[in-house]
N, C-alpha and C positions, 0 to 999 in steps of 0.2 A: 860517876861514870861518865865521862867526854866523849858525846857523840857528834861525828861529821856529817853532813848530808850534803851529797851532791847529786845532779841529775840534771835532765833535759828539763827546758822550759816549759813549763805546763805541765810538769808530773806530780805537782802538789808540796813541793821542799817547806813552803811557807807556813801551810796548813798542818803538815807532820810536824814541823819544828814547834810550832805553839803548842802543840797537844803535848808533844814530851815533854816541854817546858814545865807545861801544868803537872805532869806527872814528878816532876822533880829532876828530871836530866837536866846537864850542862850541854847545851846543843849549839852548834853552831853551822850555817849554811855557807857551804862554800861558794863565795863569788866566781863568777866564770872566769875572771883573770886568774884565778888561783885553782883551776879544777885539775892542774898535771901535778900528779900525787907529790913528786920529789919537791915540787914548788910549793906545794902545798903545805908540807912537811918543815919548810924553812920558813914559813909565813905564821903559820899557828903550830902550837906544841900538838905533837902526834896523838890523835885521839885514840880512844880505847877502843871505838867500834866507828867505820865508816860504812854508810848506809847509802847506795845508789838507787834512786828512783827514775824511771824511766818511761816514757809514754811516746805513742805512735805518732806519726804525723797528722792524720787525723784527727786525733785525739786533741792533739795541741792546739789545732785549729780551731776545733770544736770549744774549746775553753778558752779560746781568745785571747790567751796570755802574750801571743806575740802574732805579728802582722804576717800573713802568709808569703813566705818566700820560697819556691820549688826547692826542694833538696835540704832545708834547715835542718831537718830533725837529722838527717845522714851526716850532715856537718858537724851537728853538734855529737852526735855519738862519736865520729871519728876524733874531736878533740877531747872528749870525754873518757877515750878506749882506755889509759893510764889508769884512771880513777876505779872505771869496770873493772878491772882486771884486777885490781887489790882491793876491792869493797870487801866487806865481810857479809853484808845482807843485798842481795839485787831484789827490786819490787817493781813488777811492771803494773803500772797503776791503771791502766783504761778500763778496765771491767771492776775497779774495785771503788767503794766510796772512801771518804775520807777516814771515815770511822773505822772500816775494815783496814786501811793501810797503817792507821794508828794501832790497830790490836797485833796486826803482824809485827810491827816494830817492836811493840813493846814486849810481846811473848820473847822475840829473839832476844831481847836484852835482858829479860830476866832468866833466861838460860844461859845467855852469855855470862851473865853475873854470876851464874854458878858453876861457872869452868866448862861449859861445852865449847864444841869447837866451830869452825866457821862453815856457814850455812848459805845455801843459795835457794 
């Protein structure tokens, strides 16, 4: 199963990618330049599952993964709106541990592999 991860900086994409790869999934983190879904499909083969990870501006700043720029997360969300609208799974990571995010994604992928429908 081919999985693509998209999301706000500081949302935990890299951690989730490592965890899912460890579980045997083919995972690609979508770079910011490829976040527009139609462009993403041209750059990489269409994945089986698109997972969108989100984080609040406060959480992004707390995680220290970006320099604080007022409105940064809102700008990111606007840029990623197409990806979010087309995702198969949306996860707000603010109050979740890396393990919890991995468990949510893995559970979804297990059900998705059995033919379940889109979930959010």
